[in-house]
TIFIMAR-290801 format. One line per 8 residues: number of its first residue (from 1); for each residue x, y, z of N, C-alpha, C, O, CB. Coordinates in nm, 2 decimals. Glycine has a CB too. Layout:
N
NUM> X,Y,Z,X,Y,Z,X,Y,Z,X,Y,Z,X,Y,Z; ...
***
This chain:
194
1> 3.62,-0.70,-0.14,3.48,-0.65,-0.13,3.39,-0.75,-0.04,3.41,-0.87,-0.06,3.41,-0.62,-0.29; 3.31,-0.70,0.04,3.23,-0.79,0.12,3.11,-0.84,0.04,3.06,-0.77,-0.05,3.18,-0.71,0.25; 3.07,-0.96,0.08,2.96,-1.02,0.00,2.82,-0.97,0.06,2.80,-0.97,0.19,2.97,-1.18,0.01; 2.73,-0.94,-0.03,2.60,-0.91,0.04,2.55,-1.00,0.12,2.57,-1.12,0.09,2.51,-0.88,-0.04; 2.47,-0.97,0.22,2.39,-1.06,0.32,2.28,-1.11,0.25,2.23,-1.06,0.15,2.35,-0.99,0.45; 2.22,-1.21,0.31,2.10,-1.28,0.27,1.99,-1.17,0.26,1.93,-1.16,0.15,2.06,-1.39,0.39; 1.97,-1.09,0.36,1.88,-0.99,0.37,1.89,-0.89,0.27,1.80,-0.84,0.21,1.88,-0.94,0.50; 2.01,-0.84,0.25,2.04,-0.75,0.15,2.00,-0.79,0.00,1.96,-0.71,-0.08,2.17,-0.74,0.15
9> 2.02,-0.92,-0.02,1.98,-0.98,-0.15,1.83,-0.98,-0.15,1.78,-0.93,-0.25,2.04,-1.13,-0.18; 1.77,-1.02,-0.06,1.63,-1.02,-0.07,1.57,-0.89,-0.08,1.46,-0.88,-0.14,1.59,-1.09,0.04; 1.63,-0.79,-0.01,1.58,-0.66,-0.03,1.60,-0.60,-0.18,1.52,-0.52,-0.22,1.64,-0.56,0.07; 1.71,-0.63,-0.25,1.72,-0.59,-0.38,1.63,-0.67,-0.47,1.58,-0.61,-0.56,1.85,-0.62,-0.43; 1.59,-0.79,-0.44,1.50,-0.87,-0.52,1.37,-0.80,-0.49,1.30,-0.78,-0.58,1.51,-1.04,-0.49; 1.32,-0.77,-0.37,1.20,-0.70,-0.36,1.19,-0.58,-0.43,1.09,-0.56,-0.49,1.17,-0.68,-0.23; 1.29,-0.50,-0.42,1.29,-0.36,-0.49,1.28,-0.38,-0.64,1.19,-0.32,-0.71,1.43,-0.26,-0.46; 1.35,-0.48,-0.70,1.36,-0.50,-0.83,1.21,-0.55,-0.88,1.16,-0.51,-0.98,1.48,-0.60,-0.86
17> 1.15,-0.64,-0.80,1.02,-0.67,-0.83,0.91,-0.57,-0.83,0.82,-0.56,-0.92,0.99,-0.77,-0.74; 0.91,-0.49,-0.73,0.81,-0.38,-0.73,0.84,-0.28,-0.84,0.74,-0.22,-0.89,0.80,-0.31,-0.58; 0.95,-0.26,-0.88,0.98,-0.15,-0.99,0.94,-0.22,-1.12,0.87,-0.16,-1.20,1.16,-0.11,-1.00; 0.96,-0.35,-1.15,0.93,-0.40,-1.27,0.76,-0.42,-1.27,0.70,-0.38,-1.37,1.00,-0.54,-1.30; 0.70,-0.47,-1.17,0.56,-0.47,-1.16,0.49,-0.33,-1.19,0.40,-0.33,-1.27,0.52,-0.51,-1.04; 0.55,-0.23,-1.13,0.50,-0.09,-1.14,0.50,-0.04,-1.29,0.40,0.01,-1.35,0.60,0.00,-1.05; 0.61,-0.07,-1.34,0.62,-0.03,-1.48,0.56,-0.12,-1.59,0.52,-0.07,-1.70,0.77,-0.01,-1.51; 0.56,-0.26,-1.58,0.51,-0.34,-1.67,0.38,-0.41,-1.64,0.31,-0.46,-1.73,0.61,-0.44,-1.70
25> 0.34,-0.42,-1.52,0.24,-0.49,-1.48,0.27,-0.63,-1.45,0.38,-0.68,-1.48,0.13,-0.47,-1.57; 0.18,-0.70,-1.38,0.20,-0.84,-1.33,0.24,-0.93,-1.45,0.34,-1.00,-1.45,0.07,-0.90,-1.24; 0.14,-0.93,-1.55,0.16,-1.03,-1.66,0.29,-1.01,-1.74,0.33,-1.11,-1.79,0.03,-1.03,-1.75; 0.34,-0.91,-1.75,0.46,-0.89,-1.81,0.60,-0.89,-1.74,0.71,-0.86,-1.78,0.44,-0.77,-1.88; 0.57,-0.94,-1.60,0.69,-0.95,-1.51,0.75,-1.09,-1.53,0.67,-1.19,-1.56,0.65,-0.93,-1.35; 0.87,-1.10,-1.52,0.94,-1.23,-1.52,1.04,-1.23,-1.43,1.09,-1.13,-1.39,0.99,-1.27,-1.65; 1.08,-1.36,-1.40,1.18,-1.38,-1.30,1.31,-1.31,-1.37,1.38,-1.24,-1.29,1.20,-1.54,-1.26; 1.34,-1.32,-1.49,1.45,-1.27,-1.56,1.46,-1.12,-1.55,1.56,-1.06,-1.54,1.45,-1.31,-1.70
33> 1.33,-1.06,-1.57,1.33,-0.92,-1.58,1.36,-0.86,-1.42,1.43,-0.76,-1.39,1.18,-0.87,-1.64; 1.31,-0.93,-1.34,1.33,-0.90,-1.17,1.48,-0.92,-1.16,1.54,-0.83,-1.10,1.23,-1.00,-1.06; 1.54,-1.02,-1.20,1.67,-1.05,-1.17,1.77,-0.94,-1.24,1.87,-0.90,-1.17,1.71,-1.19,-1.22; 1.74,-0.89,-1.35,1.81,-0.79,-1.42,1.79,-0.66,-1.33,1.89,-0.60,-1.30,1.76,-0.78,-1.56; 1.67,-0.62,-1.30,1.65,-0.50,-1.23,1.72,-0.50,-1.09,1.76,-0.39,-1.04,1.49,-0.48,-1.21; 1.72,-0.61,-1.03,1.77,-0.63,-0.89,1.92,-0.65,-0.90,1.99,-0.64,-0.79,1.70,-0.76,-0.81; 1.99,-0.67,-1.02,2.13,-0.69,-1.03,2.18,-0.82,-0.97,2.29,-0.82,-0.92,2.20,-0.59,-0.97; 2.09,-0.92,-0.98,2.13,-1.07,-0.94,2.10,-1.16,-1.06,2.03,-1.11,-1.15,2.06,-1.12,-0.81
41> 2.13,-1.28,-1.05,2.10,-1.39,-1.14,1.96,-1.44,-1.11,1.91,-1.43,-1.00,2.21,-1.50,-1.14; 1.92,-1.49,-1.21,1.78,-1.57,-1.20,1.79,-1.68,-1.09,1.70,-1.70,-1.00,1.74,-1.65,-1.33; 1.91,-1.75,-1.10,1.93,-1.86,-1.01,1.94,-1.80,-0.86,1.91,-1.87,-0.77,2.08,-1.94,-1.05; 1.97,-1.67,-0.84,1.98,-1.64,-0.70,1.83,-1.61,-0.66,1.80,-1.63,-0.54,2.07,-1.51,-0.67; 1.75,-1.57,-0.75,1.61,-1.55,-0.70,1.55,-1.69,-0.67,1.47,-1.70,-0.57,1.51,-1.48,-0.82; 1.59,-1.79,-0.75,1.53,-1.93,-0.72,1.59,-1.98,-0.59,1.53,-2.06,-0.52,1.57,-2.03,-0.85; 1.70,-1.93,-0.54,1.75,-1.97,-0.41,1.67,-1.92,-0.28,1.67,-1.97,-0.17,1.89,-1.92,-0.39; 1.59,-1.80,-0.32,1.52,-1.74,-0.23,1.36,-1.77,-0.23,1.28,-1.78,-0.14,1.54,-1.60,-0.25
49> 1.32,-1.79,-0.37,1.17,-1.80,-0.39,1.16,-1.92,-0.48,1.26,-1.95,-0.55,1.12,-1.66,-0.46; 1.03,-1.99,-0.48,1.01,-2.10,-0.57,0.99,-2.07,-0.72,1.00,-2.16,-0.81,0.90,-2.16,-0.51; 0.95,-1.95,-0.73,0.93,-1.90,-0.87,0.86,-1.76,-0.86,0.87,-1.68,-0.77,0.84,-1.99,-0.95; 0.80,-1.73,-0.98,0.74,-1.59,-0.99,0.62,-1.58,-0.89,0.61,-1.48,-0.82,0.68,-1.56,-1.16; 0.53,-1.68,-0.88,0.41,-1.67,-0.80,0.45,-1.66,-0.66,0.40,-1.57,-0.58,0.32,-1.80,-0.83; 0.55,-1.75,-0.61,0.60,-1.74,-0.47,0.66,-1.60,-0.45,0.63,-1.53,-0.35,0.71,-1.86,-0.43; 0.73,-1.56,-0.54,0.80,-1.42,-0.52,0.68,-1.30,-0.51,0.68,-1.22,-0.42,0.92,-1.38,-0.66; 0.59,-1.31,-0.59,0.48,-1.21,-0.60,0.40,-1.22,-0.46,0.36,-1.12,-0.39,0.39,-1.25,-0.74
57> 0.37,-1.34,-0.42,0.29,-1.37,-0.30,0.36,-1.31,-0.17,0.31,-1.23,-0.09,0.27,-1.53,-0.28; 0.49,-1.35,-0.16,0.56,-1.32,-0.04,0.60,-1.17,-0.03,0.60,-1.12,0.08,0.68,-1.41,-0.03; 0.64,-1.11,-0.13,0.66,-0.97,-0.13,0.52,-0.88,-0.12,0.52,-0.78,-0.05,0.73,-0.94,-0.26; 0.42,-0.94,-0.19,0.28,-0.88,-0.16,0.25,-0.89,0.00,0.22,-0.79,0.07,0.15,-0.96,-0.25; 0.27,-0.99,0.05,0.23,-1.01,0.20,0.33,-0.92,0.29,0.29,-0.85,0.39,0.24,-1.17,0.26; 0.46,-0.93,0.24,0.56,-0.85,0.33,0.51,-0.69,0.33,0.50,-0.63,0.44,0.71,-0.85,0.26; 0.48,-0.65,0.20,0.45,-0.50,0.19,0.32,-0.47,0.26,0.31,-0.37,0.33,0.45,-0.44,0.05; 0.23,-0.55,0.23,0.08,-0.53,0.28,0.09,-0.53,0.44,0.03,-0.44,0.50,-0.03,-0.66,0.24
65> 0.17,-0.61,0.50,0.19,-0.62,0.64,0.25,-0.49,0.69,0.20,-0.44,0.79,0.27,-0.73,0.67; 0.35,-0.44,0.62,0.42,-0.32,0.66,0.31,-0.20,0.65,0.30,-0.12,0.74,0.54,-0.28,0.57; 0.24,-0.20,0.55,0.16,-0.09,0.51,0.03,-0.10,0.63,0.00,0.01,0.68,0.10,-0.10,0.35; -0.01,-0.21,0.65,-0.12,-0.22,0.75,-0.07,-0.19,0.90,-0.14,-0.12,0.97,-0.18,-0.37,0.75; 0.05,-0.23,0.93,0.09,-0.16,1.06,0.11,-0.01,1.06,0.09,0.05,1.16,0.22,-0.21,1.10; 0.15,0.04,0.96,0.14,0.19,0.95,0.00,0.25,0.98,-0.03,0.34,1.06,0.19,0.24,0.82; -0.09,0.18,0.90,-0.23,0.24,0.90,-0.30,0.23,1.03,-0.37,0.32,1.08,-0.32,0.18,0.79; -0.29,0.11,1.10,-0.35,0.07,1.23,-0.28,0.15,1.35,-0.33,0.15,1.46,-0.33,-0.08,1.26
73> -0.16,0.21,1.32,-0.10,0.28,1.43,-0.18,0.40,1.48,-0.16,0.45,1.59,0.04,0.33,1.39; -0.27,0.45,1.39,-0.35,0.57,1.41,-0.47,0.52,1.52,-0.53,0.61,1.58,-0.42,0.62,1.27; -0.49,0.41,1.54,-0.60,0.36,1.64,-0.57,0.42,1.78,-0.66,0.41,1.86,-0.61,0.21,1.64; -0.46,0.46,1.81,-0.43,0.52,1.94,-0.51,0.65,1.96,-0.55,0.69,2.07,-0.28,0.54,1.96; -0.53,0.72,1.83,-0.59,0.86,1.85,-0.73,0.84,1.91,-0.80,0.76,1.86,-0.60,0.94,1.70; -0.76,0.92,2.01,-0.89,0.91,2.07,-0.99,0.99,1.98,-1.11,0.94,1.96,-0.89,0.96,2.21; -0.96,1.10,1.92,-1.05,1.17,1.84,-1.06,1.10,1.70,-0.95,1.07,1.64,-1.00,1.32,1.83; -1.16,1.09,1.65,-1.18,1.02,1.52,-1.12,1.09,1.41,-1.04,1.04,1.33,-1.32,0.99,1.49
81> -1.15,1.22,1.40,-1.10,1.30,1.29,-0.95,1.30,1.29,-0.88,1.30,1.19,-1.17,1.44,1.30; -0.89,1.31,1.40,-0.74,1.30,1.42,-0.70,1.16,1.38,-0.60,1.15,1.31,-0.69,1.32,1.57; -0.77,1.05,1.42,-0.73,0.94,1.37,-0.73,0.91,1.22,-0.65,0.84,1.17,-0.80,0.85,1.42; -0.84,0.97,1.14,-0.84,0.96,1.01,-0.74,1.04,0.93,-0.70,1.00,0.82,-0.95,0.98,0.99; -0.71,1.16,0.98,-0.60,1.25,0.94,-0.48,1.19,0.95,-0.40,1.19,0.86,-0.60,1.38,1.02; -0.44,1.12,1.07,-0.32,1.06,1.08,-0.30,0.94,0.98,-0.20,0.92,0.92,-0.31,1.03,1.22; -0.41,0.85,0.96,-0.41,0.75,0.88,-0.37,0.82,0.73,-0.29,0.75,0.66,-0.54,0.68,0.89; -0.42,0.92,0.69,-0.42,0.98,0.57,-0.27,1.03,0.55,-0.21,1.00,0.45,-0.52,1.10,0.55
89> -0.22,1.10,0.66,-0.07,1.14,0.65,0.02,1.03,0.66,0.13,1.04,0.60,-0.03,1.24,0.76; -0.01,0.92,0.73,0.08,0.80,0.74,0.08,0.73,0.60,0.18,0.68,0.55,0.03,0.69,0.86; -0.05,0.72,0.54,-0.06,0.64,0.41,0.04,0.73,0.31,0.11,0.68,0.23,-0.22,0.62,0.35; 0.03,0.86,0.31,0.10,0.93,0.20,0.25,0.94,0.25,0.33,0.95,0.16,0.05,1.08,0.18; 0.29,0.94,0.37,0.42,0.92,0.40,0.48,0.80,0.36,0.60,0.80,0.32,0.44,0.93,0.54; 0.40,0.68,0.36,0.45,0.57,0.31,0.45,0.57,0.16,0.55,0.51,0.10,0.38,0.46,0.36; 0.36,0.62,0.09,0.35,0.64,-0.04,0.46,0.72,-0.11,0.51,0.69,-0.22,0.24,0.70,-0.06; 0.49,0.83,-0.03,0.60,0.91,-0.07,0.73,0.84,-0.05,0.81,0.84,-0.14,0.61,1.05,0.00
97> 0.76,0.77,0.05,0.89,0.71,0.08,0.90,0.59,-0.01,1.01,0.56,-0.07,0.90,0.66,0.23; 0.78,0.52,-0.03,0.79,0.38,-0.11,0.68,0.38,-0.24,0.59,0.30,-0.24,0.75,0.24,0.01; 0.70,0.48,-0.33,0.57,0.49,-0.43,0.58,0.37,-0.52,0.47,0.35,-0.56,0.57,0.63,-0.53; 0.67,0.28,-0.55,0.66,0.16,-0.62,0.59,0.05,-0.53,0.51,-0.02,-0.58,0.80,0.11,-0.67; 0.63,0.04,-0.41,0.58,-0.05,-0.31,0.43,-0.03,-0.31,0.35,-0.13,-0.34,0.63,-0.01,-0.16; 0.38,0.10,-0.29,0.24,0.13,-0.29,0.16,0.09,-0.41,0.05,0.04,-0.41,0.22,0.28,-0.28; 0.23,0.12,-0.53,0.16,0.07,-0.65,0.16,-0.07,-0.67,0.07,-0.12,-0.73,0.21,0.12,-0.77; 0.26,-0.15,-0.62,0.27,-0.29,-0.62,0.16,-0.36,-0.56,0.10,-0.45,-0.61,0.39,-0.33,-0.58
105> 0.12,-0.31,-0.43,0.02,-0.37,-0.36,-0.12,-0.34,-0.43,-0.22,-0.41,-0.41,0.02,-0.32,-0.21; -0.13,-0.23,-0.51,-0.24,-0.23,-0.59,-0.27,-0.32,-0.70,-0.37,-0.38,-0.72,-0.24,-0.11,-0.64; -0.14,-0.33,-0.79,-0.15,-0.42,-0.89,-0.16,-0.57,-0.85,-0.24,-0.65,-0.91,-0.04,-0.40,-0.96; -0.07,-0.62,-0.75,-0.08,-0.75,-0.71,-0.21,-0.79,-0.64,-0.26,-0.90,-0.65,0.04,-0.78,-0.63; -0.27,-0.69,-0.58,-0.40,-0.72,-0.52,-0.51,-0.73,-0.63,-0.60,-0.82,-0.63,-0.44,-0.60,-0.42; -0.50,-0.65,-0.73,-0.60,-0.66,-0.84,-0.58,-0.79,-0.92,-0.67,-0.85,-0.98,-0.59,-0.52,-0.94; -0.45,-0.83,-0.93,-0.42,-0.96,-1.00,-0.46,-1.09,-0.92,-0.45,-1.20,-0.97,-0.27,-0.96,-1.04; -0.50,-1.06,-0.79,-0.53,-1.18,-0.71,-0.42,-1.29,-0.71,-0.44,-1.40,-0.77,-0.66,-1.25,-0.75
113> -0.30,-1.25,-0.65,-0.19,-1.35,-0.66,-0.19,-1.44,-0.55,-0.11,-1.54,-0.56,-0.07,-1.30,-0.67; -0.27,-1.42,-0.45,-0.26,-1.49,-0.32,-0.34,-1.62,-0.33,-0.43,-1.64,-0.41,-0.32,-1.40,-0.20; -0.29,-1.71,-0.24,-0.37,-1.82,-0.21,-0.50,-1.79,-0.13,-0.51,-1.68,-0.09,-0.29,-1.92,-0.13; -0.58,-1.89,-0.11,-0.71,-1.84,-0.03,-0.66,-1.82,0.11,-0.70,-1.72,0.18,-0.84,-1.97,-0.03; -0.57,-1.89,0.16,-0.52,-1.87,0.31,-0.46,-1.73,0.31,-0.51,-1.64,0.38,-0.40,-1.98,0.38; -0.38,-1.70,0.24,-0.31,-1.57,0.22,-0.42,-1.46,0.20,-0.41,-1.36,0.27,-0.21,-1.58,0.10; -0.51,-1.47,0.12,-0.61,-1.37,0.09,-0.70,-1.35,0.22,-0.74,-1.24,0.26,-0.71,-1.42,-0.03; -0.72,-1.47,0.30,-0.79,-1.46,0.41,-0.72,-1.37,0.52,-0.79,-1.29,0.59,-0.81,-1.60,0.45
121> -0.59,-1.39,0.53,-0.51,-1.31,0.63,-0.51,-1.16,0.58,-0.51,-1.07,0.67,-0.36,-1.37,0.63; -0.50,-1.13,0.45,-0.51,-0.98,0.42,-0.66,-0.94,0.44,-0.67,-0.82,0.49,-0.46,-0.96,0.26; -0.76,-1.01,0.41,-0.89,-0.96,0.45,-0.90,-0.93,0.60,-0.97,-0.83,0.63,-0.98,-1.06,0.42; -0.83,-0.99,0.69,-0.83,-0.95,0.82,-0.78,-0.82,0.84,-0.84,-0.74,0.91,-0.75,-1.04,0.91; -0.67,-0.77,0.77,-0.62,-0.65,0.76,-0.74,-0.54,0.72,-0.76,-0.43,0.79,-0.51,-0.65,0.67; -0.79,-0.58,0.62,-0.91,-0.47,0.58,-1.02,-0.47,0.68,-1.08,-0.36,0.70,-0.98,-0.50,0.43; -1.05,-0.57,0.74,-1.15,-0.57,0.85,-1.12,-0.48,0.97,-1.21,-0.41,1.03,-1.16,-0.70,0.90; -0.99,-0.48,1.00,-0.94,-0.40,1.10,-0.95,-0.25,1.07,-1.00,-0.18,1.16,-0.80,-0.45,1.11
129> -0.91,-0.21,0.95,-0.92,-0.08,0.90,-1.05,-0.04,0.90,-1.09,0.07,0.93,-0.86,-0.06,0.78; -1.14,-0.13,0.85,-1.28,-0.10,0.83,-1.34,-0.06,0.96,-1.41,0.03,0.97,-1.35,-0.23,0.76; -1.30,-0.13,1.06,-1.36,-0.12,1.20,-1.32,0.03,1.25,-1.39,0.10,1.32,-1.31,-0.24,1.30; -1.20,0.07,1.21,-1.15,0.22,1.25,-1.24,0.31,1.19,-1.27,0.41,1.26,-1.00,0.25,1.21; -1.28,0.30,1.07,-1.36,0.39,0.99,-1.49,0.37,1.04,-1.56,0.47,1.04,-1.36,0.36,0.84; -1.54,0.27,1.09,-1.68,0.25,1.12,-1.69,0.31,1.25,-1.80,0.36,1.28,-1.72,0.10,1.11; -1.60,0.30,1.34,-1.58,0.39,1.47,-1.61,0.54,1.46,-1.67,0.60,1.54,-1.44,0.38,1.51; -1.55,0.58,1.34,-1.58,0.72,1.31,-1.72,0.74,1.26,-1.77,0.85,1.29,-1.48,0.77,1.21
137> -1.78,0.65,1.19,-1.92,0.67,1.15,-2.00,0.66,1.27,-2.09,0.74,1.28,-1.97,0.58,1.05; -1.98,0.57,1.35,-2.06,0.54,1.47,-2.06,0.66,1.56,-2.16,0.70,1.62,-2.01,0.42,1.55; -1.95,0.73,1.57,-1.94,0.85,1.67,-1.98,0.98,1.59,-1.97,1.09,1.64,-1.79,0.87,1.72; -2.03,0.97,1.48,-2.09,1.06,1.40,-1.97,1.17,1.34,-2.00,1.27,1.29,-2.21,1.13,1.49; -1.86,1.13,1.35,-1.74,1.21,1.28,-1.75,1.20,1.14,-1.75,1.30,1.07,-1.61,1.16,1.31; -1.77,1.08,1.09,-1.79,1.07,0.94,-1.94,1.07,0.90,-2.03,1.04,0.98,-1.72,0.94,0.88; -1.97,1.09,0.78,-2.11,1.08,0.73,-2.15,0.93,0.74,-2.07,0.84,0.75,-2.12,1.14,0.58; -2.28,0.90,0.74,-2.34,0.77,0.75,-2.33,0.70,0.61,-2.43,0.68,0.55,-2.50,0.77,0.80
145> -2.21,0.68,0.56,-2.17,0.62,0.45,-2.14,0.48,0.46,-2.08,0.44,0.56,-2.07,0.69,0.41; -2.16,0.38,0.36,-2.09,0.26,0.37,-1.93,0.27,0.39,-1.87,0.36,0.33,-2.13,0.19,0.25; -1.87,0.19,0.46,-1.73,0.21,0.50,-1.66,0.18,0.35,-1.55,0.25,0.33,-1.68,0.09,0.62; -1.70,0.10,0.27,-1.64,0.08,0.14,-1.63,0.21,0.06,-1.52,0.24,0.00,-1.71,-0.02,0.05; -1.74,0.29,0.07,-1.74,0.43,-0.01,-1.64,0.52,0.07,-1.57,0.59,0.00,-1.88,0.50,-0.02; -1.63,0.52,0.19,-1.55,0.60,0.26,-1.40,0.56,0.23,-1.31,0.64,0.20,-1.58,0.60,0.40; -1.37,0.43,0.23,-1.24,0.38,0.18,-1.20,0.42,0.05,-1.08,0.46,0.03,-1.23,0.24,0.19; -1.30,0.40,-0.05,-1.27,0.44,-0.17,-1.24,0.59,-0.20,-1.16,0.62,-0.29,-1.37,0.40,-0.25
153> -1.31,0.69,-0.12,-1.28,0.83,-0.13,-1.14,0.86,-0.06,-1.08,0.95,-0.11,-1.41,0.91,-0.07; -1.10,0.79,0.03,-0.98,0.81,0.09,-0.86,0.76,0.01,-0.75,0.82,0.01,-0.98,0.75,0.20; -0.88,0.64,-0.04,-0.75,0.57,-0.11,-0.74,0.62,-0.25,-0.63,0.65,-0.29,-0.75,0.40,-0.11; -0.85,0.64,-0.33,-0.84,0.68,-0.46,-0.75,0.80,-0.50,-0.68,0.79,-0.60,-0.96,0.71,-0.50; -0.74,0.90,-0.42,-0.66,1.01,-0.44,-0.50,0.98,-0.41,-0.41,1.03,-0.47,-0.71,1.11,-0.36; -0.49,0.88,-0.30,-0.36,0.84,-0.27,-0.31,0.76,-0.37,-0.19,0.78,-0.41,-0.36,0.76,-0.15; -0.37,0.67,-0.43,-0.34,0.59,-0.55,-0.29,0.68,-0.66,-0.18,0.67,-0.70,-0.46,0.51,-0.59; -0.38,0.78,-0.71,-0.34,0.86,-0.81,-0.20,0.93,-0.79,-0.11,0.91,-0.86,-0.44,0.95,-0.83
161> -0.20,1.00,-0.68,-0.09,1.08,-0.64,0.04,0.97,-0.63,0.14,1.02,-0.68,-0.14,1.16,-0.49; 0.04,0.86,-0.59,0.15,0.77,-0.57,0.20,0.72,-0.71,0.32,0.71,-0.75,0.10,0.65,-0.48; 0.10,0.69,-0.79,0.13,0.66,-0.93,0.20,0.77,-1.00,0.31,0.75,-1.05,0.00,0.64,-1.01; 0.14,0.88,-0.99,0.21,1.00,-1.05,0.36,1.02,-1.00,0.45,1.05,-1.08,0.13,1.12,-1.03; 0.38,1.00,-0.87,0.49,1.02,-0.81,0.60,0.91,-0.85,0.71,0.93,-0.88,0.47,1.04,-0.67; 0.55,0.79,-0.85,0.63,0.67,-0.90,0.68,0.67,-1.05,0.80,0.64,-1.08,0.55,0.55,-0.89; 0.58,0.72,-1.13,0.61,0.70,-1.28,0.67,0.83,-1.33,0.73,0.82,-1.44,0.48,0.68,-1.36; 0.65,0.93,-1.27,0.73,1.06,-1.32,0.85,1.10,-1.23,0.93,1.19,-1.26,0.64,1.19,-1.32
169> 0.87,1.02,-1.13,0.99,1.03,-1.04,1.00,1.16,-0.98,1.11,1.21,-0.96,1.10,1.01,-1.10; 0.87,1.22,-0.93,0.85,1.34,-0.86,0.79,1.32,-0.73,0.69,1.25,-0.73,0.78,1.42,-0.93; 0.85,1.37,-0.63,0.80,1.35,-0.50,0.64,1.43,-0.49,0.60,1.53,-0.55,0.92,1.40,-0.38; 0.57,1.37,-0.40,0.43,1.43,-0.38,0.43,1.56,-0.31,0.49,1.56,-0.20,0.33,1.33,-0.29; 0.38,1.67,-0.36,0.37,1.79,-0.31,0.30,1.80,-0.18,0.18,1.78,-0.17,0.32,1.88,-0.40; 0.36,1.84,-0.07,0.29,1.82,0.06,0.16,1.93,0.07,0.07,1.91,0.15,0.39,1.84,0.18; 0.18,2.05,0.00,0.07,2.13,0.00,-0.06,2.07,-0.07,-0.17,2.09,-0.03,0.11,2.26,-0.07; -0.02,2.00,-0.18,-0.13,1.93,-0.27,-0.18,1.83,-0.18,-0.30,1.80,-0.18,-0.07,1.86,-0.41
177> -0.11,1.76,-0.10,-0.16,1.66,0.00,-0.26,1.72,0.09,-0.37,1.67,0.11,-0.04,1.58,0.08; -0.23,1.81,0.16,-0.31,1.87,0.24,-0.44,1.92,0.19,-0.55,1.90,0.24,-0.23,1.95,0.30; -0.43,1.99,0.08,-0.55,2.04,0.01,-0.64,1.93,-0.03,-0.76,1.93,-0.01,-0.51,2.12,-0.11; -0.58,1.82,-0.08,-0.66,1.71,-0.12,-0.73,1.63,0.00,-0.83,1.57,-0.02,-0.57,1.63,-0.19; -0.66,1.63,0.11,-0.73,1.58,0.24,-0.85,1.67,0.27,-0.96,1.62,0.28,-0.63,1.58,0.37; -0.83,1.81,0.27,-0.93,1.89,0.31,-1.05,1.87,0.21,-1.16,1.86,0.25,-0.88,2.04,0.33; -1.04,1.85,0.08,-1.15,1.81,-0.01,-1.21,1.69,0.01,-1.33,1.67,0.01,-1.10,1.81,-0.15; -1.11,1.58,0.04,-1.18,1.45,0.05,-1.27,1.45,0.20,-1.37,1.38,0.21,-1.05,1.32,0.05
185> -1.23,1.53,0.29,-1.27,1.54,0.43,-1.42,1.60,0.41,-1.52,1.56,0.47,-1.17,1.63,0.53; -1.43,1.69,0.31,-1.56,1.75,0.29,-1.66,1.64,0.24,-1.77,1.65,0.28,-1.56,1.85,0.19; -1.62,1.55,0.17,-1.70,1.45,0.11,-1.74,1.35,0.21,-1.84,1.28,0.19,-1.64,1.39,-0.02; -1.65,1.32,0.32,-1.69,1.22,0.41,-1.73,1.26,0.54,-1.79,1.18,0.62,-1.59,1.13,0.42; -1.71,1.39,0.58,-1.75,1.44,0.72,-1.89,1.43,0.74,-1.97,1.46,0.64,-1.70,1.58,0.74; -1.93,1.41,0.85,-2.08,1.44,0.87,-2.11,1.58,0.91,-2.05,1.64,1.00,-2.13,1.34,0.99; -2.19,1.63,0.83,-2.22,1.76,0.84,-2.37,1.79,0.90,-2.41,1.90,0.91,-2.21,1.80,0.70; -2.43,1.68,0.95,-2.55,1.69,1.03,-2.52,1.73,1.18,-2.43,1.68,1.24,-2.62,1.57,1.02
193> -2.61,1.81,1.22,-2.58,1.85,1.36,-2.58,1.73,1.46,-2.66,1.64,1.43,-2.68,1.96,1.41; -2.51,1.73,1.57,-2.52,1.62,1.66,-2.64,1.63,1.74,-2.67,1.54,1.83,-2.40,1.60,1.74
***
């Protein structure tokens, strides 16, 4: 039998961590629980990470970077509504394919597991996405709302549907997704005449 590669082991540890965190929360997560979920020994985790904090930080940054890359890919859209709709679809495609990862970034973000330098790096991600939304406010596609409000209106339904999908083991219904987008769009679109 072939030995698993370094990358395969790290992928198993990552998957184990995000599942444990999604089910138990950050505080109840231990290296032992992650090892058991990943099907490796705790010693194997310590070969790749310094401990629980290092594990949480590195996996959070990896997932957040992947998610960020998916979201900013919509920047190429010249029409702001098309850009936001693509961001929405891409966010849900990610949440559907990786519901535990999506929940993990919410939980780890709320627990503030990052160092100050790591948090500054993640803040740059948020600034770039906020600029995309501000572009849509500036061109009057979106209502003149604070970008933080627009972000909340866009992300809150995604978090709810991802949580439901992850915890119930059911995929997100595409028709519910589109209906939700249409209702969210009503709340953020600029209805004033140009």
